[in-house]
Steps between C-alpha positions, in 0.01 A plus 500: 500500500854629520674189641844359491617161620805366678636155423570254780584129456467526121145635510341832567317485830544862621296775335534869580222741409543880481245733337535865422264598784727306742775771471466773764738780601610556854775681689581857395691700245816455709455124520258376235371144533286272287258249667435191294178330605584181339330158529678159500371148441694193588396168345625156568700354206320267255626239260831338570563728795160429667525446870817708533478822700686824546506802735514852368742686733573825308373690208702775343526680166573814304304760315603631154361779283545583130807716416618477855562139590490393865343761730471294822541169670277355769481217752172386651683392810506159673206268422424142583218419251410141400263391218152399596284219362235758405704798375384857500667841443630645830570873534859603549580871538858598388643840581768622249730789593576722200787728412386858465717567196365192331142604573561840339660326206210265457253790514703678229486193278134435576440862381133509609413158349419160647749349747663189345687269745646151464539271805738207524472263806724250661441280799681290753333165572577213730458150351443252788542190291843610377591673823631805322424868425448602136473838329235513227404767252185622339432387154534844345400845595162627623415806292277755670354814333332739745265751341624863525216619716528212744881539527464868582215453746619184684874534475655833412257723699587297809870585462443871485752545231350832381635667816857384447755583242813292437827701478835349392801625679868465402732520795835675418818296544627693800467513877175694455363228285591241751312699768190516285516126432533427876203724582289334222590153637372612846167622345455166323564306820254710694240461227531120511448501882154661445377218269461129599762315309421210265778261405549479124676191381612384159295228335771247609567361847828390650 
């Protein structure tokens, strides 16, 4: 199973599972989004840390792709999950907002092949015994390879990219260019009002 763990209290009690079939496209060509149907298991620490607990408050991360690097960041939003005596994998859907230019760049690099993505996770936990918050990181990247046909059927087709073409514009350095830039800014603002906003945060917290 494609799993990755997060270390808390010197052990690895948090496990995140994400399989190729768990990646689903949503949104539109104007505002592509990626739904991660992940699963998380919280286990009580064993060994020297047995008996100590923690609370998972936030889960965030980033997505990287070969030849491109980071293509998106995500934040699962506020949580308040505690480990259970009999642990099991709980579903957690995470919606990732994507940049259109990055999507097109990724599709160019993919060039009709499988979609290869790497996920890095970080979490914010509360440690009751120590009465403090702590940021913790996943023990490496979770590598996902989505078969070409599945990526096209479950992700790209739902974005409707075939009906949109990206055009790059260079605004002249004059009053006319400033007018174009102002008009484009208004279009972007209006577009964002048509789509529910999701806060993207860095993998660190203040």
